[in-house]
TIDO-963582 format. One line per field, with one value per atom (N, C-alpha, C): residue number from 1; chain; atom name; z, y negated, x. Coordinates in Angstrom, 1 decimal, always signed. Atoms other than C-alpha are relative to their C-alpha. Layout:
! TIDO-963582
resi = c(NUM, ...)
chain = c(A, ...)
name = c(CA, ...)
w = c(Z, ...)
v = c(Y, ...)
u = c(X, ...)
! end
This chain:
! TIDO-963582
resi = c(1, 1, 1, 2, 2, 2, 3, 3, 3, 4, 4, 4, 5, 5, 5, 6, 6, 6, 7, 7, 7, 8, 8, 8, 9, 9, 9, 10, 10, 10, 11, 11, 11, 12, 12, 12, 13, 13, 13, 14, 14, 14, 15, 15, 15, 16, 16, 16, 17, 17, 17, 18, 18, 18, 19, 19, 19, 20, 20, 20, 21, 21, 21, 22, 22, 22, 23, 23, 23, 24, 24, 24, 25, 25, 25, 26, 26, 26, 27, 27, 27, 28, 28, 28, 29, 29, 29, 30, 30, 30, 31, 31, 31, 32, 32, 32, 33, 33, 33, 34, 34, 34, 35, 35, 35, 36, 36, 36, 37, 37, 37, 38, 38, 38, 39, 39, 39, 40, 40, 40, 41, 41, 41, 42, 42, 42, 43, 43, 43, 44, 44, 44, 45, 45, 45, 46, 46, 46, 47, 47, 47, 48, 48, 48, 49, 49, 49, 50, 50, 50, 51, 51, 51, 52, 52, 52, 53, 53, 53, 54, 54, 54, 55, 55, 55, 56, 56, 56, 57, 57, 57, 58, 58, 58, 59, 59, 59, 60, 60, 60, 61, 61, 61, 62, 62, 62, 63, 63, 63, 64, 64, 64, 65, 65, 65, 66, 66, 66, 67, 67, 67, 68, 68, 68, 69, 69, 69, 70, 70, 70, 71, 71, 71, 72, 72, 72, 73, 73, 73, 74, 74, 74, 75, 75, 75, 76, 76, 76, 77, 77, 77, 78, 78, 78, 79, 79, 79, 80, 80, 80, 81, 81, 81, 82, 82, 82, 83, 83, 83, 84, 84, 84, 85, 85, 85, 86, 86, 86, 87, 87, 87, 88, 88, 88, 89, 89, 89, 90, 90, 90, 91, 91, 91, 92, 92, 92, 93, 93, 93, 94, 94, 94, 95, 95, 95, 96, 96, 96, 97, 97, 97, 98, 98, 98, 99, 99, 99, 100, 100, 100, 101, 101, 101, 102, 102, 102, 103, 103, 103, 104, 104, 104, 105, 105, 105, 106, 106, 106, 107, 107, 107, 108, 108, 108, 109, 109, 109, 110, 110, 110, 111, 111, 111, 112, 112, 112, 113, 113, 113, 114, 114, 114, 115, 115, 115, 116, 116, 116, 117, 117, 117, 118, 118, 118, 119, 119, 119, 120, 120, 120, 121, 121, 121, 122, 122, 122, 123, 123, 123, 124, 124, 124, 125, 125, 125, 126, 126, 126, 127, 127, 127, 128, 128, 128, 129, 129, 129, 130, 130, 130, 131, 131, 131, 132, 132, 132, 133, 133, 133, 134, 134, 134, 135, 135, 135, 136, 136, 136, 137, 137, 137, 138, 138, 138, 139, 139, 139, 140, 140, 140, 141, 141, 141, 142, 142, 142, 143, 143, 143, 144, 144, 144, 145, 145, 145, 146, 146, 146, 147, 147, 147, 148, 148, 148, 149, 149, 149, 150, 150, 150, 151, 151, 151, 152, 152, 152, 153, 153, 153, 154, 154, 154, 155, 155, 155, 156, 156, 156, 157, 157, 157, 158, 158, 158, 159, 159, 159, 160, 160, 160, 161, 161, 161, 162, 162, 162, 163, 163, 163, 164, 164, 164, 165, 165, 165, 166, 166, 166, 167, 167, 167, 168, 168, 168, 169, 169, 169, 170, 170, 170, 171, 171, 171, 172, 172, 172, 173, 173, 173, 174, 174, 174, 175, 175, 175, 176, 176, 176, 177, 177, 177, 178, 178, 178, 179, 179, 179, 180, 180, 180, 181, 181, 181, 182, 182, 182, 183, 183, 183, 184, 184, 184, 185, 185, 185, 186, 186, 186, 187, 187, 187, 188, 188, 188, 189, 189, 189, 190, 190, 190, 191, 191, 191, 192, 192, 192, 193, 193, 193, 194, 194, 194, 195, 195, 195, 196, 196, 196, 197, 197, 197, 198, 198, 198)
chain = c(A, A, A, A, A, A, A, A, A, A, A, A, A, A, A, A, A, A, A, A, A, A, A, A, A, A, A, A, A, A, A, A, A, A, A, A, A, A, A, A, A, A, A, A, A, A, A, A, A, A, A, A, A, A, A, A, A, A, A, A, A, A, A, A, A, A, A, A, A, A, A, A, A, A, A, A, A, A, A, A, A, A, A, A, A, A, A, A, A, A, A, A, A, A, A, A, A, A, A, A, A, A, A, A, A, A, A, A, A, A, A, A, A, A, A, A, A, A, A, A, A, A, A, A, A, A, A, A, A, A, A, A, A, A, A, A, A, A, A, A, A, A, A, A, A, A, A, A, A, A, A, A, A, A, A, A, A, A, A, A, A, A, A, A, A, A, A, A, A, A, A, A, A, A, A, A, A, A, A, A, A, A, A, A, A, A, A, A, A, A, A, A, A, A, A, A, A, A, A, A, A, A, A, A, A, A, A, A, A, A, A, A, A, A, A, A, A, A, A, A, A, A, A, A, A, A, A, A, A, A, A, A, A, A, A, A, A, A, A, A, A, A, A, A, A, A, A, A, A, A, A, A, A, A, A, A, A, A, A, A, A, A, A, A, A, A, A, A, A, A, A, A, A, A, A, A, A, A, A, A, A, A, A, A, A, A, A, A, A, A, A, A, A, A, A, A, A, A, A, A, A, A, A, A, A, A, A, A, A, A, A, A, A, A, A, A, A, A, A, A, A, A, A, A, A, A, A, A, A, A, A, A, A, A, A, A, A, A, A, A, A, A, A, A, A, A, A, A, A, A, A, A, A, A, A, A, A, A, A, A, A, A, A, A, A, A, A, A, A, A, A, A, A, A, A, A, A, A, A, A, A, A, A, A, A, A, A, A, A, A, A, A, A, A, A, A, A, A, A, A, A, A, A, A, A, A, A, A, A, A, A, A, A, A, A, A, A, A, A, A, A, A, A, A, A, A, A, A, A, A, A, A, A, A, A, A, A, A, A, A, A, A, A, A, A, A, A, A, A, A, A, A, A, A, A, A, A, A, A, A, A, A, A, A, A, A, A, A, A, A, A, A, A, A, A, A, A, A, A, A, A, A, A, A, A, A, A, A, A, A, A, A, A, A, A, A, A, A, A, A, A, A, A, A, A, A, A, A, A, A, A, A, A, A, A, A, A, A, A, A, A, A, A, A, A, A, A, A, A, A, A, A, A, A, A, A, A, A, A, A, A, A, A, A, A, A, A, A, A, A, A, A, A, A, A, A, A, A, A, A, A, A, A, A, A, A, A, A, A, A, A, A, A, A, A, A, A, A, A, A, A, A, A, A, A, A, A, A, A, A, A, A, A, A)
name = c(N, CA, C, N, CA, C, N, CA, C, N, CA, C, N, CA, C, N, CA, C, N, CA, C, N, CA, C, N, CA, C, N, CA, C, N, CA, C, N, CA, C, N, CA, C, N, CA, C, N, CA, C, N, CA, C, N, CA, C, N, CA, C, N, CA, C, N, CA, C, N, CA, C, N, CA, C, N, CA, C, N, CA, C, N, CA, C, N, CA, C, N, CA, C, N, CA, C, N, CA, C, N, CA, C, N, CA, C, N, CA, C, N, CA, C, N, CA, C, N, CA, C, N, CA, C, N, CA, C, N, CA, C, N, CA, C, N, CA, C, N, CA, C, N, CA, C, N, CA, C, N, CA, C, N, CA, C, N, CA, C, N, CA, C, N, CA, C, N, CA, C, N, CA, C, N, CA, C, N, CA, C, N, CA, C, N, CA, C, N, CA, C, N, CA, C, N, CA, C, N, CA, C, N, CA, C, N, CA, C, N, CA, C, N, CA, C, N, CA, C, N, CA, C, N, CA, C, N, CA, C, N, CA, C, N, CA, C, N, CA, C, N, CA, C, N, CA, C, N, CA, C, N, CA, C, N, CA, C, N, CA, C, N, CA, C, N, CA, C, N, CA, C, N, CA, C, N, CA, C, N, CA, C, N, CA, C, N, CA, C, N, CA, C, N, CA, C, N, CA, C, N, CA, C, N, CA, C, N, CA, C, N, CA, C, N, CA, C, N, CA, C, N, CA, C, N, CA, C, N, CA, C, N, CA, C, N, CA, C, N, CA, C, N, CA, C, N, CA, C, N, CA, C, N, CA, C, N, CA, C, N, CA, C, N, CA, C, N, CA, C, N, CA, C, N, CA, C, N, CA, C, N, CA, C, N, CA, C, N, CA, C, N, CA, C, N, CA, C, N, CA, C, N, CA, C, N, CA, C, N, CA, C, N, CA, C, N, CA, C, N, CA, C, N, CA, C, N, CA, C, N, CA, C, N, CA, C, N, CA, C, N, CA, C, N, CA, C, N, CA, C, N, CA, C, N, CA, C, N, CA, C, N, CA, C, N, CA, C, N, CA, C, N, CA, C, N, CA, C, N, CA, C, N, CA, C, N, CA, C, N, CA, C, N, CA, C, N, CA, C, N, CA, C, N, CA, C, N, CA, C, N, CA, C, N, CA, C, N, CA, C, N, CA, C, N, CA, C, N, CA, C, N, CA, C, N, CA, C, N, CA, C, N, CA, C, N, CA, C, N, CA, C, N, CA, C, N, CA, C, N, CA, C, N, CA, C, N, CA, C, N, CA, C, N, CA, C, N, CA, C, N, CA, C, N, CA, C, N, CA, C, N, CA, C, N, CA, C, N, CA, C, N, CA, C, N, CA, C, N, CA, C, N, CA, C, N, CA, C, N, CA, C, N, CA, C, N, CA, C, N, CA, C, N, CA, C, N, CA, C, N, CA, C, N, CA, C, N, CA, C, N, CA, C, N, CA, C, N, CA, C, N, CA, C, N, CA, C, N, CA, C, N, CA, C, N, CA, C, N, CA, C, N, CA, C, N, CA, C, N, CA, C)
w = c(+0.0, -29.2, +0.4, -0.5, -29.2, +0.9, -1.0, -26.9, -1.1, +1.0, -30.1, +0.0, +0.2, -30.4, +1.2, -1.2, -26.8, +0.2, -0.1, -26.7, -0.7, +1.1, -29.8, +0.5, -0.4, -28.1, +1.3, -1.1, -24.9, -0.5, +0.5, -26.9, -0.9, +0.8, -28.8, +0.6, -0.6, -28.4, +1.0, -1.0, -26.6, +1.3, -1.3, -23.9, +0.4, -0.7, -23.4, +0.4, -0.3, -23.1, +1.3, -1.0, -20.8, +1.4, -1.2, -18.5, +0.5, -0.5, -18.4, +0.6, -1.0, -17.4, +1.3, -1.3, -14.8, +1.0, -1.0, -13.3, +0.5, -0.5, -13.4, +0.9, -0.9, -11.8, +1.4, -1.4, -9.0, +0.7, -0.8, -8.2, +0.3, -0.5, -8.3, +1.3, -1.1, -5.9, +1.1, -1.1, -3.7, +0.6, -0.5, -3.4, +0.7, -0.7, -2.7, +1.5, -1.2, +0.0, +1.1, -1.0, +1.6, +0.5, -0.3, +1.6, +0.9, -0.8, +3.6, +1.3, -1.4, +7.1, +0.1, -0.1, +6.1, -0.4, +0.5, +6.2, -0.2, +0.1, +6.8, -1.4, +1.1, +4.1, -1.4, +1.2, +1.5, -0.4, +0.0, +2.3, -0.6, +0.7, +1.7, -1.4, +1.4, -1.5, -0.8, +0.7, -2.6, +0.0, +0.0, -1.5, -1.0, +1.0, -3.6, -1.5, +1.4, -6.6, -0.2, +0.2, -6.2, -0.2, +0.1, -5.9, -1.3, +1.4, -9.0, -1.2, +1.0, -10.9, +0.1, -0.3, -9.4, -0.7, +0.6, -10.5, -1.6, +1.5, -14.0, -0.7, +0.4, -14.4, +0.1, -0.1, -13.1, -1.1, +1.1, -15.6, -1.3, +1.2, -18.4, -0.4, +0.1, -17.7, -0.8, +0.7, -19.0, +0.7, -0.4, -18.6, +1.1, -1.2, -16.3, -0.1, +0.1, -17.4, +0.4, -0.5, -16.4, +1.6, -1.5, -12.9, +0.6, -0.4, -12.7, +0.2, -0.1, -13.4, +1.2, -1.1, -11.0, +1.3, -1.3, -8.3, +0.4, -0.3, -8.7, +0.3, -0.5, -8.5, +1.4, -1.4, -5.4, +1.1, -0.7, -4.0, +0.3, -0.2, -4.4, +0.7, -0.9, -3.0, +1.4, -1.0, -0.1, +0.8, -0.5, +0.6, +0.2, -0.3, +0.4, +1.2, -1.1, +2.9, +1.3, -1.2, +5.4, +0.2, -0.3, +5.0, +0.5, -0.7, +7.0, -1.2, +0.8, +5.1, -0.1, +0.1, +6.0, +0.4, -0.3, +5.9, +0.9, -0.9, +8.9, -0.5, +0.4, +7.1, -1.0, +0.8, +4.5, +0.5, -0.4, +6.5, +1.0, -0.6, +8.0, +1.2, -1.2, +11.6, +0.2, -0.1, +11.2, -1.0, +0.9, +8.5, +0.8, -0.7, +11.2, +0.6, -0.6, +12.9, -0.7, +0.5, +12.5, +0.9, -0.7, +13.9, +1.3, -1.2, +17.6, +0.0, +0.1, +17.9, +1.5, -1.4, +21.8, +0.9, -1.1, +24.6, +0.6, -0.7, +26.0, -1.1, +1.0, +22.6, +0.0, +0.0, +22.1, -0.9, +0.8, +20.8, -1.4, +1.4, +17.0, -0.7, +0.7, +15.2, -1.3, +1.2, +12.4, -1.2, +1.1, +9.1, -1.2, +1.3, +6.0, -1.2, +1.2, +2.8, -1.0, +0.7, +1.2, +1.0, -1.0, +3.3, -0.4, -0.1, +4.0, -1.2, +1.0, +1.6, -1.3, +1.4, -1.3, -0.3, +0.1, -0.6, -0.6, +0.4, -0.8, -1.5, +1.4, -3.8, -1.2, +1.1, -5.9, -0.1, +0.0, -5.0, -0.9, +0.5, -6.0, -1.7, +1.4, -9.3, -0.7, +0.7, -10.2, -0.4, +0.4, -10.0, -1.0, +0.8, -11.9, -1.5, +1.4, -14.8, -0.4, +0.3, -14.6, -0.5, +0.5, -14.9, -1.5, +1.4, -18.0, -1.0, +0.8, -19.5, -0.4, +0.4, -19.5, -0.9, +1.2, -22.1, -1.3, +1.1, -24.7, +0.0, +0.1, -26.1, -0.2, +0.2, -26.8, +1.2, -1.4, -23.1, +0.5, -0.4, -23.0, -0.8, +0.4, -23.6, +0.5, -0.4, -23.4, +0.7, -0.9, -20.5, +0.8, -1.0, -18.2, +1.4, -1.1, -15.2, +1.2, -1.2, -12.5, +0.2, -0.1, -13.4, +0.7, -0.5, -12.9, +1.5, -1.4, -9.6, +0.9, -0.8, -8.2, +0.1, -0.1, -9.3, +0.9, -0.6, -7.8, +1.6, -1.4, -4.4, +0.5, -0.4, -4.3, +0.1, -0.1, -4.8, +1.1, -1.3, -2.2, +1.3, -1.2, +0.4, +0.3, -0.2, -0.3, +0.3, -0.4, -0.2, +1.4, -1.2, +2.8, +1.3, -1.1, +4.8, +0.0, -0.1, +3.9, +0.7, -0.8, +5.1, +1.5, -1.4, +8.2, +0.9, -0.7, +9.0, +0.2, -0.2, +8.4, +1.1, -1.1, +10.8, +1.4, -1.4, +13.6, +0.3, -0.3, +13.0, +0.7, -0.4, +13.4, +0.9, -0.9, +15.8, -0.2, +0.2, +14.3, -0.5, +0.2, +13.9, -0.8, +0.8, +10.9, +0.3, -0.3, +12.5, +1.4, -1.2, +15.3, +1.0, -1.0, +17.0, +0.8, -0.7, +19.7, +0.4, -0.7, +20.5, +1.3, -1.4, +23.9, -0.4, +0.1, +24.2, +1.2, -1.1, +26.3, +0.6, -0.6, +28.4, +0.9, -1.0, +30.4, +1.2, -1.1, +33.5, +0.8, -1.0, +35.7, +1.3, -1.5, +39.3, +0.7, -0.7, +41.5, +1.1, -1.1, +44.3, +1.2, -1.1, +46.9, +0.1, +0.0, +45.6, +0.1, +0.0, +45.4, +1.4, -1.1, +48.9, +1.0, -0.9, +51.4, +1.3, -1.3, +54.5, +1.0, -1.1, +57.8, +0.6, -0.7, +59.5, +1.6, -1.4, +62.9, +0.8)
v = c(+1.0, +5.3, -1.3, +1.1, +1.9, -1.3, +0.9, -1.2, -0.9, +0.7, -3.0, +0.8, -0.7, -0.3, +0.1, +0.0, -0.2, -1.2, +1.3, -3.8, -0.3, +0.1, -3.7, +0.8, -1.0, -0.8, -0.7, +0.6, -2.8, -1.2, +1.2, -5.9, +0.5, -0.7, -3.7, -0.5, +0.6, -5.1, +1.1, -0.9, -1.8, -0.2, +0.2, -2.2, -1.2, +1.3, -5.7, +0.1, -0.2, -5.1, +1.0, -0.9, -2.1, -0.7, +0.8, -4.2, -0.9, +0.9, -7.0, +0.5, -0.6, -4.8, +0.7, -0.5, -3.2, -1.0, +1.1, -6.5, -0.7, +0.5, -7.9, +1.1, -0.8, -4.7, +0.1, -0.2, -4.7, -1.4, +1.6, -8.7, +0.4, -0.2, -7.5, +0.8, -1.1, -4.6, -0.7, +0.8, -7.0, -0.8, +0.9, -9.4, +0.8, -0.8, -6.5, +0.3, -0.4, -5.3, -1.1, +1.2, -8.8, -0.3, +0.4, -9.2, +1.2, -1.1, -5.9, -0.5, +0.4, -7.4, -0.9, +1.2, -10.3, +0.5, -0.5, -8.6, -1.1, +1.0, -11.6, -0.9, +0.8, -13.6, +0.6, -0.9, -10.7, +0.1, +0.0, -10.4, -1.3, +1.2, -14.1, -0.1, +0.1, -13.9, +0.7, -0.7, -11.1, -0.5, +0.7, -12.9, -1.2, +1.2, -16.0, +0.5, -0.5, -13.8, +0.5, -0.5, -12.1, -1.3, +1.2, -15.6, -0.5, +0.6, -16.8, +1.0, -0.8, -13.9, -0.1, +0.2, -14.2, -1.1, +1.4, -17.8, +0.0, +0.0, -17.1, +0.9, -1.1, -14.2, -0.9, +0.9, -16.7, -1.1, +1.1, -19.5, +0.7, -0.6, -17.1, +0.8, -0.6, -15.5, +1.4, -1.3, -12.2, +1.1, -1.1, -9.3, +0.9, -0.8, -7.5, +1.4, -1.4, -4.1, +0.2, -0.2, -4.9, -0.3, +0.1, -6.1, +1.2, -1.3, -2.9, +1.0, -0.9, -0.9, -0.3, +0.6, -2.9, +0.5, -0.5, -2.4, +1.5, -1.3, +1.4, +0.4, -0.1, +1.4, -0.3, +0.6, -0.8, +1.0, -0.9, +1.6, +1.3, -1.2, +4.5, -0.2, +0.3, +2.8, -0.2, +0.3, +1.9, +1.5, -1.2, +5.6, +0.7, -0.5, +6.6, -0.7, +0.8, +3.9, +0.5, -0.7, +5.2, +1.3, -1.4, +8.8, +0.4, -0.6, +10.8, +0.7, -0.6, +12.1, +1.5, -1.4, +15.6, -0.1, -0.1, +16.1, +1.2, -1.3, +18.3, +0.9, -1.0, +19.6, +1.1, -1.0, +21.5, +0.4, -0.3, +21.8, +1.3, -1.2, +25.2, -0.4, +0.3, +24.8, +0.6, -0.6, +27.1, -0.8, +0.5, +24.8, -1.2, +1.0, +22.1, -1.0, +1.0, +19.0, -0.4, +0.7, +17.7, -1.0, +1.1, +14.9, +0.8, -0.5, +15.5, +0.1, +0.1, +16.6, +0.0, +0.1, +16.8, -0.9, +1.0, +14.3, +0.7, -0.7, +17.1, +0.1, -0.3, +17.3, -1.0, +0.9, +15.9, -1.2, +1.2, +12.3, +0.2, +0.0, +12.1, -1.2, +1.3, +8.7, +0.3, -0.1, +8.2, -0.4, +0.5, +8.4, +0.2, +0.2, +7.2, +0.8, -0.5, +9.0, -1.0, +1.2, +5.4, -0.9, +1.1, +3.3, -1.4, +1.2, -0.2, -0.9, +0.7, -1.6, +0.3, -0.3, +0.5, -0.4, +0.6, -0.4, -1.4, +1.5, -4.2, -0.1, +0.2, -3.6, +0.3, -0.4, -1.7, -0.8, +0.9, -4.1, -1.2, +1.2, -7.2, +0.4, -0.3, -5.4, +0.2, -0.3, -4.3, -1.3, +1.2, -7.9, -0.7, +0.8, -9.3, +0.6, -0.6, -6.6, -0.6, +0.3, -7.5, -1.4, +1.5, -11.2, +0.0, -0.1, -10.5, +0.4, -0.4, -8.6, -1.0, +1.1, -11.5, -0.9, +1.0, -13.2, +0.7, -0.8, -10.6, +0.4, -0.1, -10.6, +1.6, -1.3, -6.9, +0.5, -0.6, -6.0, -0.6, +0.5, -8.3, +0.6, -0.8, -5.7, -0.5, +0.6, -7.0, +1.1, -0.9, -5.2, -0.9, +0.7, -6.0, +0.2, -0.2, -6.8, +0.4, -0.4, -6.5, +1.7, -1.5, -2.6, +0.5, -0.3, -2.4, -0.2, +0.3, -4.1, +0.8, -0.9, -2.1, +1.3, -1.4, +1.1, +0.1, +0.0, +0.0, -0.2, +0.0, -0.9, +1.3, -1.4, +2.5, +0.8, -0.9, +4.2, -0.3, +0.4, +2.0, +0.5, -0.4, +2.8, +1.4, -1.4, +6.5, +0.5, -0.4, +6.8, -0.4, +0.7, +4.5, +1.0, -0.7, +6.7, +1.3, -1.3, +10.0, -0.2, +0.1, +8.5, -0.4, +0.3, +7.2, +1.2, -1.4, +10.5, +0.9, -0.9, +12.3, -0.6, +0.7, +9.7, +0.4, -0.2, +10.4, +1.4, -1.3, +14.1, +0.5, -0.5, +14.4, -1.1, +0.8, +11.6, -0.7, +0.7, +9.2, -1.3, +1.4, +5.5, -0.5, +0.3, +4.4, -1.3, +1.3, +0.9, +0.0, -0.1, +0.0, -0.7, +0.7, -2.5, +0.8, -0.8, -1.1, +1.2, -1.1, +1.7, +0.0, -0.1, +2.7, +0.1, +0.0, +2.1, +0.7, -0.7, +4.2, -1.0, +1.1, +1.6, +0.6, -0.6, +4.1, +0.9, -0.9, +6.2, -0.9, +0.7, +5.0, +0.3, -0.1, +4.4, +0.9, -1.1, +7.3, -0.8, +0.6, +6.6, -0.1, +0.1, +7.3, -1.2, +1.3, +4.4, -1.3, +1.2, +2.0, -0.3, +0.2, +2.5, -0.7, +0.7, +0.1, +0.8, -0.6, +1.5, -1.0, +0.8, +0.2, -0.7, +0.6, -2.3, +0.2, -0.1, -2.1, -1.2)
u = c(+0.8, +40.9, +0.8, -1.0, +42.7, -0.9, +0.9, +41.6, -1.0, +1.1, +40.0, -1.4, +1.2, +37.5, -0.8, +0.6, +36.8, -0.7, +0.5, +36.3, -1.4, +1.1, +33.9, -1.2, +0.8, +32.1, -0.7, +0.5, +31.6, -1.1, +0.7, +30.2, -1.1, +1.2, +27.6, -1.1, +1.2, +24.0, -0.7, +0.5, +23.0, +0.6, -0.8, +25.7, -0.2, +0.5, +24.7, -1.2, +1.3, +21.2, +0.0, +0.0, +21.8, +0.7, -0.5, +24.1, -0.9, +1.0, +21.6, -1.1, +1.1, +18.8, +0.2, -0.5, +20.8, +0.3, -0.4, +22.0, -1.6, +1.3, +18.2, -0.7, +0.7, +16.9, +0.6, -0.7, +19.6, -0.4, +0.5, +18.5, -1.2, +1.4, +14.9, -0.2, +0.0, +15.5, +0.4, -0.7, +17.6, -1.0, +0.8, +14.8, -1.2, +1.2, +12.1, +0.5, -0.3, +14.4, +0.2, +0.1, +14.8, -1.4, +1.4, +11.1, -0.6, +0.6, +10.5, -0.5, +0.4, +10.4, -0.8, +0.9, +8.3, -1.3, +1.4, +4.9, -1.0, +1.0, +2.7, +0.1, -0.4, +4.5, -0.4, +0.3, +4.2, -1.5, +1.5, +0.5, -0.7, +0.6, -0.2, +0.2, -0.1, +1.5, -0.8, +1.0, -0.5, -1.4, +1.4, -3.8, +0.0, +0.0, -2.7, +0.0, +0.1, -2.1, -1.2, +1.4, -5.4, -1.0, +0.9, -7.1, +0.2, -0.2, -5.4, -0.7, +0.7, -6.6, -1.4, +1.4, -10.2, -0.4, +0.2, -10.2, +0.0, -0.1, -9.0, -1.2, +1.0, -11.7, -1.3, +1.1, -14.4, -0.2, +0.1, -13.6, +0.0, +0.1, -13.1, -1.4, +1.3, -16.5, +0.2, -0.2, -15.1, +1.0, -0.9, -12.6, -0.6, +0.7, -15.0, +0.4, -0.5, -13.8, +1.3, -1.5, -10.2, -0.2, +0.4, -11.8, -0.5, +0.5, -13.6, +1.2, -1.2, -10.4, +0.8, -1.0, -8.5, -0.6, +0.8, -11.2, +0.1, -0.1, -11.2, +1.7, -1.4, -7.3, +0.4, +0.0, -7.4, -0.7, +0.7, -9.8, +0.7, -0.8, -7.6, +1.1, -1.2, -4.6, -0.4, +0.5, -6.8, -0.2, +0.4, -7.8, +1.6, -1.3, -4.1, +0.8, -0.5, -3.2, -0.6, +0.8, -5.8, +0.0, -0.2, -5.0, +1.4, -1.2, -2.4, +0.9, -1.0, +0.7, -0.5, +0.5, -0.5, -1.3, +1.4, -4.1, -0.3, +0.2, -5.2, -1.2, +1.2, -8.2, +0.6, -0.7, -5.9, +1.3, -1.2, -2.9, +0.2, -0.1, -1.7, +0.8, -0.6, -0.7, +1.2, -1.2, +2.2, +1.0, -1.0, +3.8, +0.8, -0.8, +4.9, -1.0, +0.8, +3.5, -0.9, +1.1, +0.2, -0.7, +0.6, -2.1, -0.4, +0.6, -2.9, -1.6, +1.3, -6.4, -0.7, +0.6, -6.8, +0.9, -0.7, -5.7, +1.3, -1.1, -3.3, +1.1, -1.0, -1.5, +1.1, -1.1, +2.0, -0.3, +0.0, +2.2, +0.7, -0.7, +2.9, -0.4, +0.5, +2.9, -0.8, +0.8, +0.5, +1.0, -0.7, +2.3, -0.7, +1.0, +0.4, +0.6, -0.3, +0.3, +0.7, -0.5, +1.0, +0.5, -0.6, +3.4, -0.7, +0.5, +2.4, +0.9, -0.9, +5.3, -0.4, +0.3, +4.3, -1.5, +1.5, +0.6, +0.0, -0.2, +1.5, +0.7, -0.7, +3.8, -1.0, +1.0, +1.1, -0.9, +1.1, -1.6, +0.5, -0.6, +0.6, +0.3, -0.3, +1.8, -1.3, +1.3, -1.8, -0.8, +0.4, -2.9, +0.6, -0.8, -0.1, -0.2, +0.4, -0.8, -1.3, +1.4, -4.5, -0.1, -0.1, -3.7, +0.5, -0.6, -1.5, -0.9, +0.9, -4.2, -1.1, +1.0, -6.6, +0.5, -0.5, -4.3, -0.3, +0.1, -5.3, -1.6, +1.5, -8.8, -0.5, +0.2, -8.6, -0.6, +0.4, -9.1, -1.4, +1.3, -12.4, -1.1, +1.1, -15.0, -1.2, +1.3, -18.5, -0.8, +0.8, -20.3, -0.8, +0.9, -23.1, +0.5, -0.8, -21.1, -0.7, +0.7, -23.8, +0.0, +0.1, -24.1, +1.4, -1.4, -20.2, +0.1, +0.0, -20.4, -0.8, +0.8, -23.2, +0.6, -0.6, -21.4, +1.2, -1.1, -18.2, -0.3, +0.5, -20.1, -0.3, +0.5, -21.7, +1.1, -1.2, -18.5, +0.9, -0.8, -16.7, -0.8, +0.9, -19.6, +0.3, -0.1, -19.4, +1.3, -1.5, -15.6, +0.4, -0.4, -15.3, -0.7, +0.8, -18.0, +0.7, -0.7, -16.2, +1.2, -1.2, -13.0, -0.2, +0.2, -14.3, -0.6, +0.3, -16.1, +1.2, -1.2, -12.7, +0.9, -0.7, -11.0, -0.6, +0.6, -13.6, +0.2, -0.3, -13.4, +1.3, -1.2, -9.7, +0.7, -0.3, -9.4, +1.2, -1.2, -6.7, -0.5, +0.5, -6.7, +1.4, -1.2, -4.4, +0.6, -0.4, -4.0, +0.7, -0.9, -1.5, -0.7, +0.8, -3.9, -0.9, +1.1, -6.2, +0.5, -0.5, -4.0, +0.7, -0.8, -2.6, +1.5, -1.4, +1.1, +0.7, -0.6, +3.5, +1.1, -0.8, +5.5, +1.0, -0.9, +7.6, -0.8, +0.7, +7.0, -0.8, +0.6, +4.3, +0.4, -0.5, +5.0, -1.0, +0.7, +3.9, -0.7, +0.6, +1.4, +0.9, -0.8, +4.0, +1.0, -0.9, +6.1, -0.6, +0.7, +3.4, -0.4, +0.5, +2.5, +1.3, -1.1, +4.5, +0.1, -0.3, +6.1, -0.5, +0.5, +4.8, +1.2, -1.1, +6.9, +0.1, -0.2, +8.3, -0.4)
! end
């Protein structure tokens, strides 16, 4: 193969598109990686996107089936976010570490089934996709929205009640606030008593 054939092969439309998509995906991944430590800013952006979607649906007075599907998806994500990676209910104790169930058990950090970053990313992506769907009238299926809202609320209450019961039964809290922290060795009682002066 000569150099002219190689140059022609590199300039083919398929190779140009492949290189362009690879470059765009690298830059996109770089932005995602840079946003990882900025938890509050990421969640503020997600709330802004959700607000924009809600305003659009409110003014259009439609796309309730899209909102219902979005709500079911968000509920599924929330359950994954609140659940431990290894469910103690179905986990065999011989398979490895599980959540501590007694005060005397060794400390094991809570590992989520769905990590915080993936939870945020999935929510943000879902709102963006739902927002784009509002531009296509094919997704505006006429439905009686109060029934969908009532059904979603009932599903949310039943699911969260089951999740909270699971959390109470296996004594885990999926959030870091309100937890006791280990700050090092406690001073023994003999160290804290002062020696009598002469």
